[in-house]
C-alpha positions in Angstrom: 8.1 -15.3 -4.1 7.7 -14.3 -0.5 8.1 -10.5 -0.5 9.2 -8.2 -3.2 9.8 -4.8 -4.5 10.4 -3.4 -8.0 13.8 -5.1 -8.7 14.2 -8.0 -6.2 12.2 -10.6 -4.4 12.9 -12.6 -1.3 11.9 -16.2 -1.0 12.6 -19.1 1.3 15.7 -21.1 0.3 14.7 -24.5 -1.1 16.5 -27.7 -2.0 17.1 -26.5 -5.6 19.3 -23.7 -4.1 21.7 -26.3 -2.5 24.5 -25.9 -5.1 24.5 -22.1 -5.0 24.5 -22.1 -1.1 27.2 -24.8 -1.1 29.4 -22.5 -3.3 28.8 -19.5 -1.0 29.3 -21.5 2.3 32.6 -22.9 1.0 34.0 -19.7 -0.4 36.8 -19.2 2.1 37.0 -15.4 1.3 33.6 -15.1 3.0 34.3 -17.2 6.1 35.5 -14.2 8.2 32.1 -12.4 7.9 30.1 -15.6 8.4 32.2 -16.8 11.4 32.8 -20.1 9.5 36.0 -22.1 9.8 35.1 -25.4 8.2 33.9 -26.5 4.9 30.2 -27.5 4.8 29.1 -30.6 2.9 26.3 -30.7 0.4 24.5 -33.2 2.7 24.6 -30.7 5.6 23.2 -28.0 3.3 20.4 -30.3 1.9 19.4 -31.2 5.5 19.3 -27.6 6.5 17.2 -26.7 3.5 14.7 -29.4 4.3 13.9 -27.7 7.6 14.3 -24.1 6.4 10.6 -23.1 6.4 9.6 -22.3 10.0 11.2 -19.3 11.7 9.3 -20.0 14.9 10.3 -23.6 15.2 13.9 -23.4 14.0 14.7 -19.9 15.3 16.4 -19.2 11.9 15.5 -18.7 8.2 17.5 -18.3 5.0 15.9 -16.2 2.3 17.2 -16.1 -1.3 17.5 -12.7 -3.0 16.3 -13.1 -6.6 16.3 -10.5 -9.4 12.7 -10.1 -10.5 13.7 -9.6 -14.2 15.6 -12.9 -14.6 14.8 -14.9 -11.5 18.6 -15.3 -10.8 19.6 -15.7 -7.2 22.2 -13.0 -6.4 22.5 -13.4 -2.6 20.7 -14.4 0.6 19.6 -13.0 3.9 20.0 -15.0 7.1 17.7 -14.4 9.9 19.0 -16.1 13.1 18.8 -16.2 16.9 15.1 -15.5 16.7 13.9 -14.9 20.3 10.1 -14.5 20.2 9.9 -13.9 24.0 12.1 -10.8 23.9 11.1 -9.8 20.4 14.6 -9.8 18.7 16.3 -11.4 15.8 19.7 -11.3 14.1 20.2 -10.5 10.4 23.1 -11.1 8.0 23.3 -10.6 4.3 25.4 -11.8 1.3 25.4 -10.3 -2.1 27.5 -12.0 -4.9 30.4 -9.7 -5.8 29.2 -9.0 -9.3 25.9 -7.5 -7.9 27.4 -5.4 -5.0 27.1 -1.6 -4.9 23.9 -1.6 -6.9 21.4 -1.1 -4.1 20.3 -4.8 -3.8 21.5 -5.2 -0.3 19.7 -2.1 0.8 16.5 -3.2 -0.9 16.7 -6.7 0.7 17.3 -5.3 4.2 14.4 -2.9 3.8 12.1 -5.7 2.9 13.3 -7.7 5.9 12.9 -4.8 8.3 9.3 -4.3 7.1 8.5 -8.1 7.4 10.2 -8.5 10.8 8.7 -5.4 12.4 5.2 -5.7 10.9 4.6 -9.4 10.4 6.9 -11.2 12.8 6.4 -8.3 15.2 9.9 -8.3 16.7 11.0 -5.2 18.7 14.6 -5.2 17.5 16.9 -6.5 14.8 20.6 -6.9 15.4 23.8 -7.7 13.6 27.5 -8.0 14.4 30.0 -6.5 11.9 33.8 -6.7 12.0 35.4 -3.3 12.5 37.2 -3.5 9.2 34.0 -4.1 7.2 33.1 -0.4 6.8 30.9 -1.0 3.7 28.6 -3.2 5.8 28.7 -0.8 8.7 27.6 2.1 6.4 24.9 -0.1 4.8 23.3 -1.0 8.1 23.6 2.5 9.5 21.8 3.8 6.4 19.1 1.3 7.2 18.5 2.6 10.7 20.9 0.4 12.7 22.8 2.0 15.4 26.1 0.9 16.9 25.6 0.0 20.5 28.5 -2.1 21.6 31.9 -3.4 20.7 33.2 -6.9 21.2 37.0 -6.5 21.8 39.3 -8.9 20.0 36.2 -10.9 18.8 37.4 -12.1 15.4 40.7 -13.9 14.8 42.4 -13.1 11.5 45.8 -14.0 10.1 47.0 -10.6 11.2 45.7 -10.8 14.7 42.4 -10.2 16.5 40.0 -7.4 15.5 36.9 -6.0 17.2 33.4 -6.5 16.1 30.7 -3.8 16.4 27.2 -4.8 17.6 24.3 -3.0 15.8 20.6 -2.7 16.6 17.6 -1.4 14.9 14.9 -0.9 17.5 11.3 -0.5 16.3 10.0 3.0 17.0 6.6 3.2 18.7 
């Protein structure tokens, strides 16, 4: 366990998580929100997991979201584009469909915000959400993220291009 609260804990993804991550990464229904367009091999995932322990060196980190009661992994948080010089980092979250709308994403993001602002000491956390993903927009807004920009025609879909909204949560002094 890395950090936790009453119902969930976050921990660094490890090699034993490879199958679950493989399944998530190759779920084509999630590709639009993860900006993925190719399948990912188990070898690629295993290689990533072998180096997934140092945010400062790799500029990214994947954290598994586990239910404390059962230890089951129900999702993950990706921290990426870590820029220690400017004090910023990106965040993305995935919750398995069966566990959505139960507050787990909000709890995981709250844990990450506390960790990133108080331990990593970043000044801002950012994310990019497609304009049609209103659930994620509401989630991040509830967690203190503010929309601060729009990337026009940023995401290609079968129906055409859609915009993406850039969000930031800037640490208050």
